[in-house]
N, C-alpha and C positions, 0 to 999 in steps of 0.2 A: 760847501760846494754842491750844487744842484746838478744832477745828471738825469737826462731823459734818453731812453733807449728805443730804437726802432730796427726792424729787420729790413735789410736792403737786398737787391739781387746780387747774384754772383757770389753767394756765400759770404756776405759782408754784414756787419752790424754797425749801425750809425748811432753815434753818441753825441748828444748836444750837452756841452759842459758850461756851466755858468760859474765863474770865479767871482767871489764877493770883493768888493773894493778893498776891504781891510787886508785880505790875503794878497791882493795884488800890490798894495802899498808895502806890506811887510816884506815881500819877495824883493821888491825894488830896493828897499833900504839894505836888505841882506846883501844883495849884489854890489851895492855901492861900497859896503863895509869890507867885503871880500876883496874888491879891486883896490880899495885903499891900503890893504894890508900887503898885497902882492904886486901891485903895479910898480914898474921901474921908471920913475920920473927924475930926470937929471936934477941935481941940487937938493933932493929930498931923500931921507932915509925911508926904507919900507915901513909902512904903518904910520908914518908921520906926514903923509901928504894931506894938506888942507882940502876939504871937500870941493871948494870953488876951483882950486887948481886942478884937481882931478877931473872935474867936469869940463874944464877948458881943454885940457890936454887929450882926454879920451873922447870927448864929445858926447852929448846926450843921446844921440841916436844909437851909438854903440852900446851905451849902458842900457838903453831901452831894449835893444835887440837882445842882449845877453839875458835880461830880465824875462823877456817873452819867451825865449827858448827854455829857461828854467821853469817857468809857469807851465808851458805846454807839456814838457816831459813829465814833470811831477804830477800835475793834475791828470794826465792821461793814465799814468801808471795807477794812481789812486782810483780813478773812475773804473778802470778794467777790473781792479780788485773788488771794488764796491759792488759792481753789477755782476760780478762773477762771469766775465767774458773771457773765453780762452782765445786770445789773439794770436795769430801766427805770422803777423808782419804785414807789410804793404799798407802803412798808414797814410791816409789822405785827409789832410786838414783843409777845412773850408771855413771862411775864405782862405785865400793864400796867406803865406807867412808875411809877404810884403804888404798885402792889404791890412792884415792885422796890426802890423808894426806901424803903418801909416795912421791908424786911428787910435792906437793904444795910448792911454793915459794912465799913469801908475795909481792915481787916486780914484779911478773909476772902476766899476765892475767890468769884467771881460767875458764875453760869450763867444764861443766857437763850436764848430761841428767837426767831427772826425769819423771817418769810415775805416774800419779795420777788417781784414780778412780773418775768418774763423774757419774751423774745420767744417767740412759740408755735412749736412744732415742727409742721411741716406735712408730712404723708406723702401724696403725690399718688397718686391712683388711676390707672388706665389711661385716659388722656385723648386718645390719638391716634385712637381709633376709636369715639367716642361716636356714638349715634344720637339724633338730635333732630327735633322737629317745629316749624316756624315758619311763620308766615302770610306768604304772598307778597302784596305790594302791587303791584297792576297799575293803570296809568294808565287813567282813564275820561274819556271826552270831556266828561262832565258837569262835570268839574273846570274845564275851560276856560270852559264856559258859565257856571258859578258865578262865576268870576273877573271876567268881563266884566259880569255882572249886578251884582256889588258895585261895580265902577268906575262903572257907569252910575248906580246908586243914589246914590253919593257926589256925582255932578254933576247929579242930577235937579232939575227944577223942581217946587216944591210948589204944587199947584193947590187952592184952597179948595173944599170940597164942602158943599153945603147941603141937597141933596135926597134924601139917604140916611143911614142909621145908619153908625157906624164899623164897618169890617171889617178882616180880616187884612191886613197890609202897609200900612195907612194910618199916617199921622203924626197924632197928636192933641195938643192942648193942654189940659192938665187941672190943676185944683187938687186937692189931696188932703190928708186928715188921717187919722191912725191913732188907733184907740181900744182900750184894754184892755177885755176882756170881764168881766162880773161872773158870779156862780155861775149865773145864769139864761141866760147867753149873750147878754146885752144889752150895748149900748155903755155904758161907764163913763167913766173919766177919759181925757183925751187923752194921747198919746205925743208930746210936743212936738218931739222930734228927728225924728220921722217925719211931717213936714209939708212941703208944697210949693205954691208958687203959680206959675202959668203954666209948668208943667213940660212939656217937649216929650218925647213918648214915641213910639217906633216900635212898632207893634203886630206884633212879629215873635215867633214861637214860640221859647221858651227864653231870651228877652232879659231878662225880668222874673221875679220869683218866681212859682212855679206858681200859677195861678188868676188872676193879674192881667190878663193879655192877654185871657183868656176873659171876665173880668168887664167889661172895657171894651168889647169887641166888642158891637155892637148898641146902644150908647148913641147918643143924638142930642144935638146942640148944646143947651146950657142944661139938660140932664138931670142929676139928681143920683142917685147909686146907691151903696148900701152892699154891699161884697164882703167876705166873710170869707176871710182868707188864713192858711194854716197855715205857720209857719216850720219848716224841717227841723231834725231833732234835732241835726245837727252845725253848725248855724248858729253863726258865730264869736261872736256877742253872746249870752252865756249867758243873760241875762235874757229873751231872746226865743226861744232854741232850744227847739223842740218845743211852742211855744205858738200859740194862735190869736188873731188880731187883726182887727178890723173896719176897713177902709179906706173912707172916704167920698170918692167921686170926683165931681167936678163937671166935666163935659165942656164946654169952651168953643169949640174949633174942631176941624174935621176937615179934613185935607189929604191928597191923594193924590199920588203921584210921577209926573211926566211924564218918561220916560227919554230921553236923547239918542240919536240914531241911531248904530248900530254901523257906522261908515264910516271911510274914511281919515283924515278930519279928526279924528275921535275918537281914532284910533291915534296921530296926531301930538300930540294934546293930552296923552295919558297916557304917552307913550314917545318914544323917539328914532327910531322906525321910521316910514316914510312911508306904508305901506299896511297895512290891517287884516289882510290875509292874511300878510304878512311878520311882523307881531307875533304872529299866531296860531301860526305855524310855530315861532317862537322859544319862545313860552311852552309850546307842546306838548312841545317837546324838554326844556324845564326841568322840566316836570311828569313826564315819563318818567324823567328822571334822579333826580328826588326820589323816585319810586316805587321805583327800584332801590336807592337809598340807605336807604329805609325797610325794604325786604326785608332788606337787609344788617344793618340795626340789629336787626330781629327775630331774625335768625339769631344774632347776637352775644348778644342777650339770652337766647335759648334755651340757648346754650352756657353762659353764666354760671350760669344757674339750675340746669342739670343738673350742672355741676361743684360748685356749692354743695350740691346734694342728695346727692351721692355722696362728698363729702369731710368728714371729721371734723376739727375744729380746736378746741382749747381756747383761748379768747381771754383774755388778761390784762385784768383790770378797768382797768388804766391806759389801754390802748388804747381800751376801750369808753367811758370817761369823756371822753377826748379827742375821740372821734367825735361823742358826744352834744353836746358843746359846739360843735363845728363845725356840726352840723345846726341847732342852735337859732340860731347866728350867722347862717347862710345865710338861715334863715326870717326873722329880724329884718331883715336887709338887703333881702330881697325885699319885705317889708312897707313899709320905708321908700321903696322904689321906687314903691310905689303912693301915695305922698304921706302915709302915716299917721304919726302921732306915737307912735313905739315906746314911749316912757316912760309914756304914758297907757294903752296897751293891755296892758302887761305889769305883773303884780303879784307881789310877793315870795312871797306865799302860794301862788301857782300853780306855783312852780318845781319842787317835787317831782313834781307831776302831769305837767308838761311833759317833765321828764327821763325819766320812766317811759314816757311815750307814745313818746318818740323812741328808746328803747332797742332795740326790735326792728329798726328801720331801721338803727340804727348797727351793730348786730351783723351784719346782712345785708351792708351795704356793706363793712365790715371784712373779713369772710370772703371775699367776692368779690374784693376787691383783693389780699388776701394770696395767694390761690390763683394769680391771674394773675401776680403778681410771682414767685412760686415757679416757675411754668411758664417765664416769660421767662428767669429765671436758669438753669434746667435746660437750656433749648434755646439758650442764649447769644444771645437776641434783644436787639439793641442798636439804638439810634436813630442814623440816619445824621446826622452833624454838619451836612451842608448842609441837610438837611431841617429840622433843628432851628432853624438860623439863619433860614431862610426863615419858619418858623412864628413865631419871636420877633418878626421885623420885621412880619409881618402883624398880630400882636396889638398890638404897640406903636402902630401906626397906629390901631387901634380904641380904644386907651386914651389917645390923644393928649390932652394937657392935664391928665392925672390923674397925681398922684405915685405911682410904682410902685417896689416893692422888686425890683430887677433879680434879685437872687439867688433869691427866692422864685418870680419869674416863670419863670426858666430851669428850676428844679426842677419846677414845676407842669407846664410844657409838655413837658418831657422824659419825665415819667411819663405824661402824656396820650398822646403819640406812642408810647411803648413799649407801653402798654396796647392801643392800637388795632392796633399791628403784631402783638401777640401773639394778639389775636382774629382778625385776618385769617389768620394762620398756622393757628390752630385750625380756622377755617372751611374751609381746604383739606383738613383731615384728617378731619373728622366726616362721618358719613353724615346728610344733610339730607332730610327729606320736607317739601316745600313744600305748604302747605295753602291752599285758596282764601281769598280775602279775606273777612274776617268771621268765620272759624272760630275764630281765636284772638284774644285781645286784643292789638292792635298795640303794639309797644314805641315809644312816642312819645319817651320819654327813656330813656337807658341810664345806670344808676348808675356803671358802670365804664368806659363807652366814651370819654367826653370829660371825666371829672372824676377827681380823686383823692379826697380828702375835702373839698377846697376849691373855691371857685368863683373865676373871674377877678376878680370884685368884691373878694374878700377879699384880693387881692394889693395893693389899694390901701391904702397905709399909713395913710390918714386914716379908715379904716373903724372908727370909734370904737365901734360897737356891740359888737364883740367884746371890748373892754376892760372893758365894764361887764356882761357876760353873767351874772356871779354875782348881779346884782341884777334881772335881767329874766326875763320868761317870755313865751310866745307864746299869744295868746288863741285862735287857731286851732290845733287839736291838733298837727298836724305840718305839714311843708311840703307834704304831699299836699293839704291844704285851701286852698292859696294861690289856687286858681282862684276860690274864693269870697270871697277876702279883701277885694275892693273893696266888698263889702256893708257892711264896716265904715265905709267912707268916706261916711256918710250926710250929704247936704247937704239944703238946702230947695229945691234947684232940680231934682233929677233922681231919678225913680223907679228909674232903672237902677242908681243907687248902693245900693239896698236889696237 
């Protein structure tokens, strides 16, 4: 068997394989003998079928096809071993199997080409002296004030209001019904799923769709009002995305919040601390630590993005496809956590669109992860076994009661810790210019910091969504739109679900 090797784009190796005529003929005879022993031909015992009868009953094309399949698989395995090629899948045979079969003759030599995906070659740039810019997150006393305001609001007493219209931060009880608009911009048929009775709504900016809070403010009890609402273009429900809808609101009650006193008694109610000052000091320290962690996260993100910008990697399609599937699986699982029925939200016809939408994110994640893995390997960065054991124990407590694949969990956490350690090492090497808060977009989540391409939820062996991913798609375009996903969970009780 003669094999010629060449490097192809997209992290592929091309092999031209020439099968001598004697091997082709031997394989053909072997297949015929095997079929003669195993074929069930009425009127003949197994192993006693005459060759001519076997050919007539099975057909020469079927026998040639079986032979060709045997030759391709056997010779490809041998060629990969001979050429020391580390194939990872996605074989592409040229010409096609149908063309090969059309021209195949068992007594003649056979030549074909195959392209196989291989792990990418990563040539690292100079990464020890990178110059990056990252936003510095600084603790603000307003964070503490906002925390206590939220806690007070949760425990507030609602006092009915009758002598004034609804205003910002009130809680109101409304009935509502949405209507489609006709060509003249007038109310037409109702949208039954956008209907609610005695819906309790907090008039807080940003809590409802844009225009709703503003529309309700100023209304008085028993007043009925039409408000035109524009759904955003990226709204998860395609039939509403980018459209205008008229909501008819009927205001029934207005209530305002009477907040509890911010005193020692309140501190004891919401915490284990005895005085409000003690609680404030503890929370202030926690917020300061969180600010430091957020700054660290921003630095790590800036490092990753700069490395991605200056490093060229040809990614194999096999890796990209695996990452796309992982992204869709994660998105589906997150949607399930919102209580949504995934099977009703995903449709088979949307799969190509969803895969295409997830592709840029998949490529970015892969590239970043592979770069960090290569740096860790180059710098001999390894995870301390004790740290790994402690982390495993910590996560197992969090996942208590859930079935977990221990092998996958260990691999996941080991990579997570190694990635973080690599980023911390890089942080010590780079030149960092810290920018004032608000200058750059904060890195609220880091693709490579605490994840590989999986989430801890995917280590749950009962996560069945990943098993049926070939048949599902995500209505929201990517996992980036999950913040809006509970708009799909429309009920007749809450406007906040719209």
